[in-house]
N, C-alpha and C positions, 0 to 999 in steps of 0.2 A: 156074537158077531166080532166084537173086539178081540176075543181070544183067537178067532180064526185069522184075523188080520195080523196080529202079533206073531202067531205061529207061522203064518205064510212068509212074513218078513224074515224071520230067523232061518227058515228052511231055504228060502231063495238065496239069502246072502251067504249062508254056509256052503251051499252047492256051487254058487258062482265063484266064491273064493277058492274052493277046492278045485274047480275046473281050471282056474288061472294058475294053479300049480304046474300044469302041463301046457295049457293053451296061453299064448301070448295075448295080453289085452289088446284088442284091435283099436280101441279109442278110449279116451278118458273124458270125464265131464268138462275139464278145462279145454281140451281140444275142441269139443263141441261148441263151447262158448266162444272161443277164438274164431272158429269157422263161421259162426253166426254173425260175428263182427266183421266178416269179410277177409279174414287173414288166411292165406294159403298155408297148408300144413306140409312140413317136410320131416319125415321120420323113416328110419330103416332099422328094423330089429336086428340085433346081433347077440348071439349067445355070449356068455361071460368069457369063454375062452377065446373069443375073437375081439375082445376089448383089451387094450393095454392094461397090464396090472397096475400101471401108474394111476389109472382112473379110480379104482376102488380105494387105493391107498390115499389119494388126495381127498376123496370123499370122507373117509374115516378121519383123516387128519384135521379136516376143516369142520365137519358136521357132527361127528359122533365117535369120539376117541375110544369108547368102550362098546362099540357095536356088537362085537362077537361075544361079549360077556353078559349083557343084560337081556331081559326077557321082553324087550320092546320099549321099556321106559327106564331112563337113567335118572334115578332119584337124586344123585349127587348134583347133576346138571340142573335139575328142577329146583333144588335148594339154592344153588348159586343164583339162578335167575330170580327167584323170589327175593333173596337178600339184596340183589342188585336193584331190582325194580322198586324196592321200598325206599331206596336212597336217591336214585337217579331218574330224571324225567325220560331219558332215552331208554326205552324198554328193550330187553333181550328175551329170547325164547329158549326153550330147552328141548325142542323136538328132536327125536332120534331119527336115524335113517329109516327105521321101521315105520315110525309115525308119518314121516314125509311120504313114504311109499304108499301107505294106506290112504293118505289124504289125496295124493295125485291120482291113484287108480280109481277110487270109489266115490270121492266127495267133490263138492263144489267149492270154489274159492270163497273166502270170507272168514269172519270171526264171530262166533257165537257159542254159547254153552251147549246148545243142541248139536251143532256141528262138532264141537270138541268131544262130546259124548260119543258120537258116531265114530270119530277118529280113534278113540280109545278102544271101541268095540272091534273095528276092523284091524287095528294093530294087533290086538289079542288073537284074532283069527289068523292073520298071515304068519304070526310067530308060531302058532300051533300047527298050521296046515302047510306052510311053505318051507320054513327053515331059512337060515341066514343066507345061504348061497343064492337061493331063488329070489329072496328079497333084494339082494344087491343087484342081481341081474335085471329084475324088473325096474328097480330104481334108476339104473343107468340107461334104461331104454325109454322111460316115459317122462323123465323130468324135463321141464321147459328150460331150454338153453339159449333162447333168443326169440325174436319175432317169428313165429311159425316153425321154430326149430325144436325138435324133441329127441332126446337121446344122444348118447355119446357119438354114434356114427354120423348122424346129421351134423352135429357140432364140429366134429373133426373135419368133415368134408367142407363145411361152409367156412370155417375160420382158418383152418391150416392146410386145406387141400390135400388131406391124406386120410387114410382109413383110421378108425378108432384103434385098431391094432397097432398102428405106427406112432401113436401119440407118445411123446416123451414126458418126463416128469415135469418140466417147466410148462409145457402146453397144458397138461392135465391140471396143474395148479392154477393156471390162468383161467381155464374154463370153470373150475370149481370156485374160484374167487368171485365169480360173477353170479353164483347161485342166488344170493339174497335178492337180486334184482336183475335178472338176465335180459330183460327188455330195455334196460337203461344202459348197461355196461357191455362192452365188446372185448372179448379176450384177445382178438387180433390187433386191437388198438387200445390198449389198457391205459387208464388214467393213472396218475401217480399213486392214488389210493389203491387201485387194483394191483399195481405192481408190488406195493408194499404187502398187501394181503396175500398175493400169490407167493411172494418170497417167504413169508411166514409159514404158509402151508407147505411149501416145498422143503423148508428146513425141518418140519415135523415128520414128513413122510418116511425118512429112513428109520425114525424111532418107532413107527408103526410096524415095521417089518412086513413080510409078506402076509397078506390076508388069507388065512387058511380055513377051510370049512369041514375038514375031516373031524370025526367024532372026538379024537384025542385032543386036537387043538382047541375045539370048542369047549370041551370039558375043562381044560386048563384056563381058558379065558373066563368061563363062568366062575371058576374057583377064585381067580384073581379079583373078579368083580365082587364076589361074596365077601372076601376078606376086606376089600376097600370099603364096602358098605358097613361092615361091622365096625371098622375104625371110625367111620364118619358118625355113626349112631352113638358110639361110645364117647366121641368128642362132644357131640351135641348134648348128651346126657350130663357130661361133666360141666358144660357151660350152664345148664339149667340148675344144677346143684349149687354152683357158685352164686347164681342170682338169688337163690333162696337164702 
């Protein structure tokens, strides 16, 4: 019986994830929870080409600098988070855009090892079955951007009275700066902290360059990531040898 349940779970989740490669997720667990709490939902799906290129650049600059190069998990960011959290009481995370997309589409809010395990599983699936371009498109359409506001189009209309296609770099940076707590902060009325955070994101955006998803660009990004990981591992090995 257990085998049938486990097999059914894997079959269902793989088929669902594969379907979402072409079908836009109509609702997410978080949307359901917010609706049950009585919150109205505003969202309008837009394909990636109808979203300002500033939005993915702002997301990559803020959330996941090596999005196009990793396989869903940025081990350098994970190491930085582990090292930081050993020293400081204010903890930081290391979730990539891929992980955040998997979490938003398939999972419930909260923190537990069980949920983290599911997040790893679904991240692996979307990386294999969707690819980077689809991951970015889904991410920019399902992420919570305010009370009842989901996706770049709804955020652009609500905060800046324009379409997602018309968002400029500053507006994209302001929206992205609020991601850690979109129900607390307002991109249209930013606090001094959000202004500073948005300015930092906007200054990084030109360094990200255009986010490209063609095979050659992704191949180069993966190669840069591989070389960076080799340097990181070699550096860590050197530190361990010194400690001995």
